[in-house]
C-alpha positions in Angstrom: -13.8 -18.1 37.0 -17.5 -17.8 36.0 -18.0 -14.4 35.6 -14.4 -13.9 33.9 -15.2 -16.5 31.2 -19.2 -14.8 31.2 -17.5 -11.5 30.3 -15.3 -13.5 27.0 -18.1 -14.7 26.1 -19.9 -11.1 25.6 -16.6 -9.0 24.6 -15.9 -11.8 22.5 -18.2 -11.2 20.0 -18.2 -7.3 20.7 -13.6 -7.4 20.1 -14.3 -9.7 16.3 -17.2 -7.3 15.0 -15.3 -3.7 15.8 -11.8 -5.9 14.0 -14.5 -6.6 11.1 -14.7 -3.0 10.6 -11.7 -2.0 10.8 -11.4 1.5 7.8 -9.4 4.4 7.2 -9.4 7.1 4.9 -8.1 6.0 1.6 -5.4 8.9 0.9 -3.1 8.4 -1.8 0.8 8.3 0.2 2.5 11.8 -0.5 5.2 12.0 -3.5 7.8 10.2 -2.9 10.9 12.3 -3.9 13.7 11.2 -6.0 16.9 11.8 -5.8 19.4 14.0 -8.4 20.8 12.6 -10.8 18.7 9.4 -11.3 17.3 8.2 -14.5 13.7 6.2 -15.5 15.9 2.9 -15.7 17.1 3.2 -12.4 13.8 4.9 -11.1 11.7 1.4 -12.5 14.0 -0.6 -10.8 13.8 1.0 -7.0 10.0 1.2 -7.6 10.1 -2.4 -9.1 12.2 -3.6 -6.6 10.6 -2.4 -3.2 7.0 -4.1 -4.9 8.6 -7.8 -5.1 10.0 -6.9 -1.9 6.9 -7.0 -0.1 4.9 -9.1 -2.6 3.5 -6.8 -4.8 3.0 -8.8 -8.0 3.7 -6.6 -11.5 1.1 -6.7 -13.9 2.4 -3.9 -15.8 5.1 -1.8 -16.5 5.3 1.2 -19.1 7.7 4.7 -19.2 6.7 5.6 -16.3 4.6 3.8 -14.8 4.3 0.0 -13.1 0.9 -1.6 -11.7 1.3 -3.8 -9.7 -1.2 -6.5 -7.0 -1.4 -8.1 -3.7 -3.3 -10.9 -3.3 -4.2 -13.0 -0.7 -7.0 -16.1 -0.5 -9.9 -13.6 -0.3 -8.4 -10.4 -0.9 -6.5 -8.7 -3.7 -5.7 -4.9 -3.6 -4.5 -3.2 -7.5 -1.9 -0.1 -7.6 -0.1 1.7 -10.1 3.5 3.2 -8.9 3.9 6.2 -12.1 8.0 7.7 -11.6 9.9 10.2 -13.3 12.8 11.2 -12.6 11.6 14.3 -10.1 8.6 11.6 -7.8 7.4 8.5 -7.3 3.1 8.3 -6.9 1.5 5.2 -5.5 -2.1 5.3 -6.9 -5.4 3.1 -5.2 -6.2 1.7 -8.0 -9.2 -0.9 -7.4 -9.2 -3.8 -4.3 -11.7 -6.6 -4.0 -13.0 -8.1 -0.1 -11.0 -4.8 1.6 -13.9 -3.0 3.1 -13.5 -0.6 0.0 -16.3 2.4 -0.1 -16.7 5.8 -0.8 -19.1 8.2 1.5 -21.8 10.5 0.3 -19.2 13.3 1.2 -16.5 12.0 -1.0 -14.2 10.7 1.3 -12.8 6.9 0.0 -12.3 4.5 2.8 -10.5 1.3 2.9 -9.0 -1.7 5.1 -6.8 -0.1 7.8 -4.1 -2.5 7.0 -4.1 -1.5 3.0 -2.7 2.3 4.4 -0.2 -0.2 6.6 1.3 -1.9 3.5 1.2 1.9 1.8 3.0 3.2 4.4 5.6 0.0 4.3 5.7 0.2 -0.1 6.4 4.6 0.5 9.3 3.5 2.8 11.0 0.3 1.0 11.0 3.0 -2.4 12.3 6.2 -0.8 15.3 3.4 0.8 15.8 1.7 -2.5 16.1 5.5 -4.2 18.7 6.4 -1.9 20.8 3.4 -2.1 20.5 3.2 -6.1 21.8 7.0 -6.1 24.1 6.0 -3.6 26.4 3.0 -5.7 25.6 5.1 -9.3 27.6 8.6 -7.9 
């Protein structure tokens, strides 16, 4: 019993330290293909619905571009989603307290959670595009 507690006391700080430094290479998601026959308004609606559905706040909307941010307590992530009738592209803009850094070789790093959020958001945008395309056609 004592030995198990001793190991826990030794390993807990290491585990917390490992969790604190979880970084992944920051790579913008690949472009999302837009189904044929969709117009800019439909694509913009698919993008905005995905952002709002994942808790993002839309901060700016222009023709072919939507900016958004996700904020929780001490951190903020900002992205820009550019789109036309062919592709949707999500791009990192800025962040606060997400361990963003650029290494000497130019590799961008960010907290691993950010990359998961981009994966989910890309999937939601793709599904929204398919749904709108299917109901419009």
